[in-house]
FILUMMI-753821 format. One line per field, with one value per residue: residue number from 1; residue in three letters; chain; x, y, z of N, C-alpha, C in turn. Coordinates in Angstrom, 2 decimals. Example, Ala and Ser with C-alpha at 12.3 -4.5 7.8 and 13.67 -1.06 7.14 Angstrom:
BEGIN
resi	(1,2)
resn	(ala,ser)
chain	(A,A)
npx	(13.19,12.85)
npy	(-5.69,-2.25)
npz	(7.80,7.08)
capx	(12.30,13.67)
capy	(-4.50,-1.06)
capz	(7.80,7.14)
cpx	(13.20,12.90)
cpy	(-3.30,0.03)
cpz	(7.80,7.87)
//
This chain:
BEGIN
resi	(1,2,3,4,5,6,7,8,9,10,11,12,13,14,15,16,17,18,19,20,21,22,23,24,25,26,27,28,29,30,31,32,33,34,35,36,37,38,39,40,41,42,43,44,45,46,47,48,49,50,51,52,53,54,55,56,57,58,59,60,61,62,63,64,65,66,67,68,69,70,71,72,73,74,75,76,77,78,79,80,81,82,83,84,85,86,87,88,89,90,91,92,93,94,95,96,97,98,99,100,101,102,103,104,105,106,107,108,109,110,111,112,113,114,115,116,117,118,119,120,121,122,123,124,125,126,127,128,129,130,131,132,133,134,135,136,137,138,139,140,141,142,143,144,145,146,147,148,149,150,151,152,153,154,155,156,157,158,159,160,161,162,163,164,165,166,167,168,169,170,171,172,173,174,175,176,177,178,179,180,181,182,183,184,185,186,187,188,189,190,191,192,193,194,195,196,197,198,199,200,201,202,203,204,205,206,207,208,209,210,211,212,213)
resn	(unk,unk,unk,unk,unk,unk,unk,unk,unk,unk,unk,unk,unk,unk,unk,unk,unk,unk,unk,unk,unk,unk,unk,unk,unk,unk,unk,unk,unk,unk,unk,unk,unk,unk,unk,unk,unk,unk,unk,unk,unk,unk,unk,unk,unk,unk,unk,unk,unk,unk,unk,unk,unk,unk,unk,unk,unk,unk,unk,unk,unk,unk,unk,unk,unk,unk,unk,unk,unk,unk,unk,unk,unk,unk,unk,unk,unk,unk,unk,unk,unk,unk,unk,unk,unk,unk,unk,unk,unk,unk,unk,unk,unk,unk,unk,unk,unk,unk,unk,unk,unk,unk,unk,unk,unk,unk,unk,unk,unk,unk,unk,unk,unk,unk,unk,unk,unk,unk,unk,unk,unk,unk,unk,unk,unk,unk,unk,unk,unk,unk,unk,unk,unk,unk,unk,unk,unk,unk,unk,unk,unk,unk,unk,unk,unk,unk,unk,unk,unk,unk,unk,unk,unk,unk,unk,unk,unk,unk,unk,unk,unk,unk,unk,unk,unk,unk,unk,unk,unk,unk,unk,unk,unk,unk,unk,unk,unk,unk,unk,unk,unk,unk,unk,unk,unk,unk,unk,unk,unk,unk,unk,unk,unk,unk,unk,unk,unk,unk,unk,unk,unk,unk,unk,unk,unk,unk,unk,unk,unk,unk,unk,unk,unk)
chain	(A,A,A,A,A,A,A,A,A,A,A,A,A,A,A,A,A,A,A,A,A,A,A,A,A,A,A,A,A,A,A,A,A,A,A,A,A,A,A,A,A,A,A,A,A,A,A,A,A,A,A,A,A,A,A,A,A,A,A,A,A,A,A,A,A,A,A,A,A,A,A,A,A,A,A,A,A,A,A,A,A,A,A,A,A,A,A,A,A,A,A,A,A,A,A,A,A,A,A,A,A,A,A,A,A,A,A,A,A,A,A,A,A,A,A,A,A,A,A,A,A,A,A,A,A,A,A,A,A,A,A,A,A,A,A,A,A,A,A,A,A,A,A,A,A,A,A,A,A,A,A,A,A,A,A,A,A,A,A,A,A,A,A,A,A,A,A,A,A,A,A,A,A,A,A,A,A,A,A,A,A,A,A,A,A,A,A,A,A,A,A,A,A,A,A,A,A,A,A,A,A,A,A,A,A,A,A,A,A,A,A,A,A)
npx	(55.54,53.35,54.08,56.48,55.51,53.94,55.90,57.42,55.44,55.00,57.52,57.62,55.37,55.42,57.15,55.67,53.23,54.03,54.79,52.40,50.60,51.80,51.73,48.97,47.99,49.47,48.53,45.79,45.96,47.30,45.38,43.45,44.91,45.35,42.70,41.97,43.82,42.97,40.43,40.31,40.76,42.60,41.51,40.86,39.93,38.04,38.28,35.61,35.49,37.69,40.14,40.16,42.34,45.17,45.04,46.60,48.95,48.19,48.41,46.61,43.28,39.68,37.74,35.38,34.51,34.32,34.10,34.78,33.73,35.29,33.46,32.25,30.27,29.22,30.30,30.07,31.37,33.01,36.50,40.00,42.42,45.32,46.00,44.54,44.33,43.15,39.88,38.90,41.29,42.94,42.92,44.25,42.45,41.61,39.25,36.58,35.05,32.45,32.74,33.06,34.95,37.91,39.59,42.24,45.17,45.45,46.22,49.62,52.42,54.52,53.18,51.65,53.63,54.64,52.41,52.25,54.68,54.26,52.14,53.46,55.04,53.22,51.66,53.04,53.10,50.39,49.81,51.38,49.98,47.56,48.38,49.36,47.03,45.66,47.38,47.17,44.49,44.53,46.25,44.69,42.58,43.90,44.84,42.45,41.53,43.62,43.32,40.79,41.40,43.21,41.49,39.70,41.47,42.17,39.80,39.73,42.13,42.23,40.68,42.34,44.76,44.29,43.55,40.83,38.04,36.68,34.27,30.93,29.21,30.80,31.18,30.92,30.57,31.89,31.37,33.13,32.49,33.98,33.54,33.81,32.05,30.01,31.38,33.08,36.29,37.93,38.93,37.24,36.60,33.38,31.21,28.55,26.01,25.47,27.86,29.42,30.93,29.45,29.83,29.90,32.28,34.55,35.39,38.50,39.86,38.76,39.52,42.28,42.31,41.47,43.47,45.03,43.51)
npy	(10.84,9.16,7.08,6.24,5.27,3.12,1.48,0.82,-0.53,-2.71,-4.00,-4.74,-6.37,-8.30,-10.65,-11.81,-12.28,-14.17,-16.35,-16.83,-17.35,-19.62,-21.43,-21.68,-22.77,-25.13,-26.50,-26.85,-28.33,-30.58,-31.73,-32.43,-34.29,-36.29,-37.12,-38.09,-40.19,-41.87,-42.68,-43.27,-45.86,-48.28,-50.20,-53.13,-52.91,-54.16,-53.93,-53.22,-52.64,-51.96,-49.56,-46.27,-44.81,-42.70,-39.11,-36.07,-36.66,-38.07,-39.73,-41.31,-42.48,-42.28,-45.10,-47.82,-49.81,-52.37,-52.80,-53.65,-52.21,-51.09,-51.77,-53.98,-53.74,-53.84,-52.06,-50.13,-48.23,-45.25,-45.24,-44.40,-45.42,-46.88,-45.79,-47.68,-50.10,-53.36,-54.92,-56.69,-56.58,-55.74,-52.85,-50.60,-48.58,-45.65,-45.32,-43.88,-44.28,-44.88,-46.14,-44.64,-43.52,-41.62,-40.39,-39.70,-40.32,-40.24,-37.09,-36.26,-35.98,-34.49,-32.90,-31.39,-29.88,-28.44,-26.87,-25.31,-23.89,-22.41,-20.80,-19.31,-17.73,-16.30,-14.91,-12.52,-11.09,-10.68,-9.11,-6.87,-5.91,-5.20,-3.15,-1.39,-0.70,0.54,2.69,4.09,4.87,6.54,8.49,9.64,10.66,12.55,14.22,15.30,16.68,18.54,20.01,21.09,22.72,24.51,25.74,27.01,28.81,30.33,31.62,33.49,34.88,35.69,38.13,40.16,39.62,40.05,42.67,43.41,45.63,46.39,47.60,46.89,48.08,48.63,46.36,44.21,44.68,47.57,50.35,52.93,56.34,58.43,60.78,64.30,66.73,69.36,72.57,72.05,72.39,70.44,67.15,64.55,61.37,59.83,58.13,55.77,56.20,53.87,52.59,53.88,54.46,53.94,56.29,58.11,58.34,57.44,54.03,52.67,50.76,51.25,53.86,53.58,52.34,54.35,56.18,56.19,57.26)
npz	(1.89,2.33,0.61,1.77,4.23,3.35,2.24,4.50,5.95,4.24,4.26,6.91,7.23,5.23,5.70,7.79,6.51,4.62,6.26,7.65,5.53,4.28,6.45,6.93,4.50,4.42,6.70,6.04,3.63,4.58,6.27,4.38,2.88,4.78,5.28,2.74,2.37,4.34,3.60,0.88,-1.49,-3.37,-6.03,-8.11,-11.48,-14.16,-17.60,-19.76,-22.40,-25.15,-24.56,-25.95,-28.51,-27.85,-27.66,-28.41,-27.00,-24.66,-21.51,-20.22,-20.80,-20.94,-20.10,-20.18,-17.38,-14.79,-11.22,-7.78,-4.82,-1.69,0.31,-0.66,-2.59,-6.02,-8.90,-11.92,-14.60,-15.80,-16.03,-15.67,-18.01,-19.61,-22.95,-25.61,-24.24,-24.08,-23.92,-20.96,-19.66,-16.58,-14.61,-12.19,-9.99,-8.10,-5.54,-3.54,-0.27,-0.93,-3.31,-5.58,-8.37,-7.89,-9.62,-9.24,-7.24,-3.60,-1.99,-1.76,0.56,-0.48,-2.32,-0.60,0.67,-1.51,-2.15,0.15,0.02,-2.32,-1.50,0.47,-1.11,-2.69,-0.85,0.22,-2.21,-2.71,-0.49,-1.12,-3.38,-2.20,-0.45,-2.35,-3.73,-1.60,-1.10,-3.51,-3.39,-1.13,-2.11,-4.18,-2.62,-0.98,-2.99,-4.00,-1.76,-1.55,-3.91,-3.42,-1.22,-2.40,-4.20,-2.45,-1.17,-3.39,-3.98,-1.98,-2.35,-5.02,-5.70,-4.57,-5.82,-8.53,-8.37,-8.28,-8.08,-4.91,-4.39,-4.66,-6.42,-8.54,-10.00,-12.88,-16.46,-18.08,-20.09,-21.41,-21.94,-23.94,-25.18,-25.81,-24.14,-25.55,-25.65,-23.60,-22.27,-21.38,-21.78,-20.63,-19.43,-19.36,-17.21,-16.79,-14.29,-12.89,-12.69,-10.91,-7.72,-4.44,-3.07,-5.00,-6.31,-8.93,-9.57,-8.38,-10.03,-12.51,-12.85,-13.09,-15.52,-17.15,-17.35,-19.53,-21.51)
capx	(55.25,52.47,54.85,57.40,54.75,53.55,57.10,57.72,54.41,55.23,58.72,57.33,54.30,55.64,57.55,54.55,52.26,54.57,54.71,50.99,50.00,52.33,51.24,47.54,47.81,50.03,47.60,44.58,46.30,47.64,44.13,42.84,45.70,45.07,41.35,41.95,44.58,42.23,39.15,40.42,41.37,42.90,40.85,41.06,38.80,38.16,37.77,34.51,35.73,39.05,40.34,40.47,43.72,45.51,45.01,47.40,49.94,47.58,48.92,45.45,42.03,38.50,37.31,34.33,35.03,33.55,34.96,34.12,34.10,35.80,32.37,31.75,29.28,29.75,30.08,30.56,31.38,34.18,37.74,41.16,43.23,46.29,45.39,44.64,44.22,42.04,38.83,39.26,42.47,42.69,43.63,44.06,41.80,41.34,37.84,36.32,34.35,31.21,33.07,33.14,36.34,38.38,40.33,43.65,45.54,45.34,47.21,50.85,53.10,55.30,52.24,51.30,54.75,54.69,51.32,52.61,55.74,53.65,51.38,54.40,55.53,52.12,51.08,53.60,52.68,49.01,49.90,51.87,48.90,46.59,48.96,49.44,45.69,45.36,48.16,46.59,43.25,44.90,46.80,43.57,41.84,44.69,44.87,41.18,41.53,44.56,42.70,39.72,42.02,43.73,40.36,39.21,42.44,42.13,38.60,40.05,43.29,42.09,40.32,43.50,45.81,43.92,43.15,39.44,37.43,35.91,32.96,30.02,28.61,31.74,31.31,30.26,31.28,31.75,31.71,33.48,32.08,35.10,33.20,33.99,30.80,30.09,31.74,34.01,37.69,38.70,38.49,37.08,35.74,32.10,30.74,27.17,25.87,25.44,29.22,30.14,30.88,28.34,30.15,29.91,33.59,34.79,36.14,39.95,40.30,38.36,40.35,43.55,42.15,41.20,44.63,45.65,42.59)
capy	(10.37,8.00,6.00,5.72,4.47,1.86,0.64,0.29,-1.51,-3.93,-4.69,-5.32,-7.37,-9.33,-11.94,-12.39,-12.78,-15.40,-17.43,-17.13,-17.99,-20.97,-22.28,-21.94,-23.70,-26.43,-27.16,-27.27,-29.41,-31.77,-32.36,-33.06,-35.47,-37.33,-37.64,-38.90,-41.42,-42.75,-43.12,-43.71,-47.18,-48.70,-51.47,-53.63,-52.71,-54.92,-53.14,-53.82,-52.35,-51.51,-48.12,-45.59,-44.36,-41.43,-37.88,-34.99,-37.25,-38.43,-40.94,-42.11,-42.11,-42.84,-46.41,-48.44,-50.93,-52.73,-53.01,-53.91,-51.19,-51.64,-52.32,-55.19,-53.46,-53.85,-50.81,-50.05,-46.85,-44.77,-45.16,-44.04,-46.58,-46.56,-45.83,-48.92,-51.31,-54.16,-55.34,-57.82,-56.28,-55.16,-51.61,-50.18,-47.27,-45.18,-45.04,-43.48,-45.28,-45.25,-46.84,-43.71,-43.24,-40.29,-39.82,-39.53,-40.89,-39.26,-36.02,-36.71,-35.02,-33.59,-31.93,-30.49,-28.96,-27.54,-25.90,-24.37,-23.02,-21.48,-19.82,-18.42,-16.77,-15.47,-14.06,-11.16,-10.40,-10.22,-7.99,-5.70,-5.38,-4.54,-1.88,-0.50,-0.16,1.48,3.90,4.84,5.49,7.66,9.54,10.32,11.42,13.71,15.12,16.02,17.65,19.60,20.86,21.85,23.76,25.53,26.49,27.90,29.88,31.22,32.44,34.62,35.63,36.17,39.54,40.99,39.35,40.69,44.05,43.62,46.61,45.81,48.22,46.03,48.85,48.74,45.09,44.13,45.29,49.02,50.97,54.32,57.33,59.38,61.95,65.60,67.50,70.63,73.71,71.69,72.51,69.32,65.82,63.74,60.20,59.87,56.80,55.70,56.28,52.54,52.10,54.72,53.96,54.42,57.64,58.97,58.34,56.39,52.94,52.77,49.95,51.93,55.05,53.15,52.03,55.56,57.07,56.26,57.83)
capz	(3.24,2.20,-0.01,2.78,5.19,2.73,2.11,5.84,6.29,3.46,4.75,8.22,7.20,4.21,6.28,8.55,5.55,4.04,7.25,7.93,4.35,4.13,7.54,6.75,3.38,4.80,7.63,5.33,2.70,5.35,6.71,3.21,2.55,5.78,5.06,1.52,2.57,5.25,3.03,-0.50,-1.63,-4.74,-6.34,-9.47,-12.38,-15.40,-18.72,-20.51,-23.82,-25.40,-24.36,-27.22,-28.73,-27.20,-28.42,-27.82,-26.09,-23.38,-20.86,-19.83,-21.45,-20.29,-20.58,-19.39,-16.59,-13.59,-10.06,-6.50,-3.84,-0.43,1.13,-1.32,-3.63,-7.38,-9.64,-13.30,-15.05,-16.53,-15.28,-16.46,-18.40,-20.66,-24.29,-26.38,-23.41,-24.61,-22.98,-20.11,-18.86,-15.25,-14.28,-10.80,-9.87,-6.74,-5.28,-2.16,0.54,-1.62,-4.53,-6.71,-8.76,-7.52,-10.73,-8.92,-5.96,-2.50,-1.94,-1.15,1.41,-1.33,-2.88,0.50,0.85,-2.66,-2.01,1.22,-0.49,-3.27,-0.72,1.13,-2.12,-3.18,0.20,0.18,-3.43,-2.48,0.45,-1.86,-4.22,-1.32,0.00,-3.52,-3.94,-0.52,-1.31,-4.63,-2.92,-0.26,-2.97,-4.82,-1.63,-0.61,-4.12,-4.06,-0.67,-1.87,-4.93,-2.78,-0.40,-3.30,-4.75,-1.40,-1.00,-4.54,-3.87,-1.09,-2.84,-6.40,-5.82,-4.27,-6.79,-9.79,-8.05,-8.61,-7.18,-3.82,-4.36,-5.39,-7.50,-9.64,-10.68,-14.17,-17.57,-18.14,-21.36,-21.16,-22.94,-24.00,-25.99,-25.14,-24.20,-26.28,-24.81,-22.52,-22.68,-20.82,-22.24,-19.39,-19.66,-18.66,-16.81,-16.35,-12.83,-12.29,-12.52,-9.97,-6.36,-3.61,-2.65,-6.16,-6.91,-9.91,-8.96,-8.63,-11.16,-13.74,-12.96,-13.63,-16.93,-17.93,-17.34,-20.86,-22.48)
cpx	(54.38,53.24,55.81,56.70,54.34,54.74,57.47,56.72,54.63,56.43,58.47,56.35,54.55,56.14,56.44,53.50,52.74,54.44,53.26,50.33,50.49,51.81,49.78,47.30,48.34,49.07,46.35,44.86,46.65,46.39,43.43,43.58,45.42,43.70,41.30,42.68,43.84,40.98,39.24,41.17,41.57,42.30,41.14,39.78,39.05,37.52,36.69,34.66,37.16,39.14,40.69,41.94,43.93,45.39,45.81,48.32,49.38,48.21,47.80,44.21,40.88,38.11,36.24,34.88,34.05,34.54,34.12,34.65,34.62,34.70,31.73,30.72,29.96,29.37,30.59,30.47,32.67,35.38,38.85,42.01,44.23,45.64,45.60,44.55,42.98,41.08,39.27,40.50,42.07,43.55,43.31,43.50,41.61,39.87,37.70,35.53,33.06,31.47,33.14,34.61,36.72,39.14,41.81,43.92,45.40,46.47,48.44,51.51,53.91,54.40,51.81,52.40,54.83,53.60,51.65,53.69,55.18,52.86,52.30,54.97,54.43,51.56,51.71,53.21,51.26,48.99,50.38,50.80,47.86,47.12,49.06,48.08,45.30,46.12,47.61,45.31,43.55,45.44,45.69,42.82,42.59,44.76,43.58,41.09,42.45,43.97,41.58,40.28,42.58,42.60,39.81,40.17,42.38,40.89,38.85,41.14,43.05,41.65,41.49,44.59,45.54,43.49,41.73,38.84,36.57,34.51,32.02,29.43,29.51,31.86,30.55,31.06,30.95,32.16,31.93,33.02,33.13,34.78,33.36,32.70,31.04,30.39,32.69,35.41,38.50,38.10,38.42,36.16,34.50,31.63,29.26,27.11,25.91,26.82,30.07,30.00,29.73,28.59,30.18,31.23,33.70,35.67,37.61,40.39,39.96,39.19,41.70,43.44,41.94,42.40,45.22,44.74,42.95)
cpy	(9.12,6.81,5.39,4.85,3.14,0.92,0.02,-0.78,-2.81,-4.71,-5.35,-6.47,-8.50,-10.66,-12.61,-12.97,-14.09,-16.58,-17.83,-17.84,-19.41,-21.92,-22.65,-22.96,-25.08,-27.19,-27.66,-28.43,-30.70,-32.49,-33.06,-34.34,-36.61,-37.95,-38.52,-40.23,-42.40,-43.34,-43.58,-45.04,-47.48,-50.08,-51.85,-53.43,-53.44,-54.12,-53.91,-53.58,-51.85,-50.00,-47.46,-45.17,-42.99,-40.27,-36.82,-35.52,-37.55,-39.71,-41.88,-41.57,-42.75,-44.16,-46.96,-49.68,-51.24,-53.05,-53.24,-52.92,-51.84,-52.24,-53.54,-54.94,-53.40,-52.56,-50.96,-48.60,-46.53,-44.68,-44.71,-45.28,-46.15,-46.67,-47.18,-50.19,-52.08,-54.55,-56.58,-57.58,-55.59,-53.90,-51.25,-48.76,-46.94,-44.83,-44.60,-44.57,-45.74,-45.98,-45.95,-43.47,-41.80,-39.61,-39.63,-40.18,-39.83,-38.24,-36.49,-35.59,-34.02,-32.53,-30.92,-29.45,-27.96,-26.47,-24.87,-23.40,-21.99,-20.40,-18.83,-17.38,-15.80,-14.53,-12.66,-10.38,-9.87,-9.04,-6.73,-5.08,-4.65,-3.19,-0.89,0.12,0.85,2.78,4.75,5.55,6.69,8.82,10.33,11.20,12.68,14.72,15.93,17.05,18.83,20.56,21.70,22.98,24.88,26.39,27.46,29.07,30.87,32.12,33.65,35.50,36.29,37.62,40.49,40.83,40.05,42.13,44.34,44.62,45.91,46.38,47.40,46.76,48.95,47.46,45.11,44.81,46.77,49.50,52.46,55.20,58.43,60.60,63.23,66.39,68.84,71.77,73.39,71.76,71.32,68.01,64.88,62.57,60.29,58.44,56.86,55.71,54.92,52.00,53.04,54.12,54.55,55.83,58.62,59.00,57.21,55.34,53.03,51.99,50.61,53.18,54.73,52.90,53.27,56.48,57.21,56.88,59.28)
cpz	(3.20,1.62,0.99,3.80,4.62,2.57,3.44,6.23,5.52,3.99,6.10,8.14,6.21,4.81,7.07,7.62,4.93,4.99,7.49,6.75,4.16,5.19,7.34,5.63,3.74,5.72,6.93,4.39,3.43,5.85,5.55,2.85,3.52,5.57,3.81,1.72,3.49,4.59,1.59,-0.56,-3.11,-4.97,-7.79,-10.27,-13.68,-16.53,-19.47,-22.01,-23.96,-25.25,-25.69,-27.30,-28.10,-28.18,-27.67,-26.72,-24.70,-22.83,-20.45,-20.53,-20.67,-20.94,-19.64,-18.67,-15.46,-12.47,-8.82,-5.48,-2.57,0.45,0.49,-2.40,-5.00,-8.10,-11.06,-13.74,-15.77,-15.59,-16.22,-16.73,-19.45,-22.05,-24.97,-25.55,-23.84,-23.51,-22.22,-19.28,-17.56,-15.09,-12.84,-10.77,-8.40,-6.62,-3.82,-1.44,-0.13,-2.93,-5.75,-7.08,-8.42,-8.65,-10.47,-7.57,-4.86,-2.56,-1.16,-0.34,0.59,-1.96,-1.83,0.69,-0.31,-2.58,-0.95,0.75,-1.48,-2.54,-0.02,0.17,-2.53,-2.12,0.24,-1.07,-3.29,-1.52,-0.25,-2.73,-3.37,-0.86,-1.16,-3.81,-2.87,-0.70,-2.45,-4.21,-2.03,-1.08,-3.66,-3.83,-1.22,-1.75,-4.24,-2.95,-0.96,-2.91,-4.33,-1.92,-1.27,-3.86,-3.72,-1.17,-2.17,-4.51,-2.99,-1.70,-4.18,-6.52,-5.55,-5.32,-8.11,-9.61,-8.50,-7.65,-6.15,-3.74,-5.23,-6.57,-8.71,-10.44,-11.98,-15.25,-17.65,-19.52,-21.12,-22.31,-22.94,-24.85,-25.17,-25.26,-24.89,-25.31,-23.70,-23.05,-22.23,-21.30,-21.03,-19.69,-18.81,-18.42,-16.50,-14.83,-12.18,-12.03,-11.68,-8.57,-5.60,-3.13,-3.81,-6.87,-7.94,-9.27,-9.32,-9.85,-12.48,-13.95,-13.55,-15.12,-17.78,-18.03,-18.72,-21.89,-22.80)
//
């Protein structure tokens, strides 16, 4: 029943989660892209030293250069340049309004769409994991309740099932004395007084056990 409910909930909510996740990521990424495209600018930077050789098939490496920010201030620092580019060469770099290198170009529309599509795929998976965790928790809780109910029922049923004597005076271990008293013609088991019923009768369970003596 719990599994069926979780499956129905997933089938009903998964499309909504995909749409909502994709829409949310698309809107956020689109705002970031618009802000970057409005404030980032590409400027010319002159290398102050030859760029080092590439390692591990790198397309760009760090190199020292100087450039002029969009507000006219001069800057120098580390920029990305093709490996082995000699000093004095000009490379194009993206900087923000303060003239700080951004390391990459502004976010493009294709990247925004890719991020939204990825979110639309991952949102149902995340929903499935949440429902799976909730179902597992409910299963554990119901299992504990079921075990507690079984234990309570067994506490009531076990005395009748095992035919345990109901007379409190008959509880505990009993050692039967089967010795025949001197002068007695009848072999009769003898019980201590503490293991006789309140009416003086031997408990039924013990009587059953003595039938074979």
